N, C-alpha and C positions, 0 to 999 in steps of 0.2 A: 298626821304630818307634823314633823318636828320643825320648830322655828329656830333658825340659826341667826345669832346676832351679827349684824354687819359691822365690821371694823372700819368706820369712816376715817379715822386718823391714818390708817394704813393707805387707804385710797388717796387721801390728800397728799401724803408724803410721796407716794409714787408719782402723782401728777406734777408735784413741785420738782422732783428729780428729773422728770422727762423734760420739763420746761427749761431747767438749768442746762441740761445737756444740749438742747436745741440752741440756746443762746450761745453756749460755748462753741458749738459747731459753727454757728454763723460767724462768730468772732475769729475763729481759726481760719475759716474760708476767706474772710475779709483780709486778714493778715497775709495770707498766701497771695491773694490778688494784688494787694498793695506792694508786696515784695517783688512779685513778678513784674508789675508795672514799673517799679523803680529801676529794675535791671533791663527793661526792654529797650530796643533801639529807638522807639518812638515813631511818630507819624511824620512823614516828610512834610515840610512846610508848603504852603500854597505858592507855587512858582509862577502862576499866571501873570502877576505884575512884571516879572522879569521877562517872560515871553513877550508880553505887550511892549516892553521897552525895546527889546531886540527887534521886534517888527517895526517899531517907530524909527529906529536907526536905519533899518533897511529901506523904509519908505523915504526917509530923508535922503539917503544915498541915491535912490531912484529918481527923486526930484532933481537932485544935483546933476545926475547923469542926463536927464531930459534936457536940461539947460545946455549941456555940452552937445547933445544931439542937435539942438536947434542951431548951434554954431557950425555944424557940419562934421563934428567928431562923433562917430557912431560905432559902437561895438555891440552887435546883436547878442553876443554871448552873455552880456550883463542881464538881460531880461530873463534868460534861462536860469542864471545863478540866483536871481532874486526869487523866482518861483520855487526853485529847489529849497532855498532857505525858508520861505514861507511854509512850505509843506513840512519840512523838518520841525519847525517850531510848533506847528499845530499837532504833529505827532507827539512831541514831547509834552505838550499841554494835556492831551488826552491820556497819555501814559501816566503822568503824575496824578491826574484826577482819579484814575483807576487805582493807583497805589493807595491814595488816601481813602477811597471808598472801601477797598479790600481790607485795609488796616482797621477801619472802624467796624466792619462786618465781623472780622475774626476776634476783635476785642470783645464785642458783644457776645459772640459764641462762647468765648472763654469765661466771661462773667456768668453766663447762664449755666455753664458746666459746673462751676463752683457752687 
């Protein structure tokens, strides 16, 4: 059996080159991710405080209307309008939460792809 000398320096150089390529690849991917993030439309802000404020305004209007009702001025349509507004605001709240959740999900998927 013939003994073949092992060229350790060649193996070390190969390992160093592989490590450098991996680092370069990660840097390139991070640069791509940051560039895409910089040009993205962004995540919608939390609109719940605005929804809450609109609901408070509607509640204040309902309270004012109740005082008018106590004086004998009554419009039953107002109660229907208030309920419709509450329902719309809750729909907007849920839709905006869904947009934020979806945006976070897809951003994580994008980062994992890189």
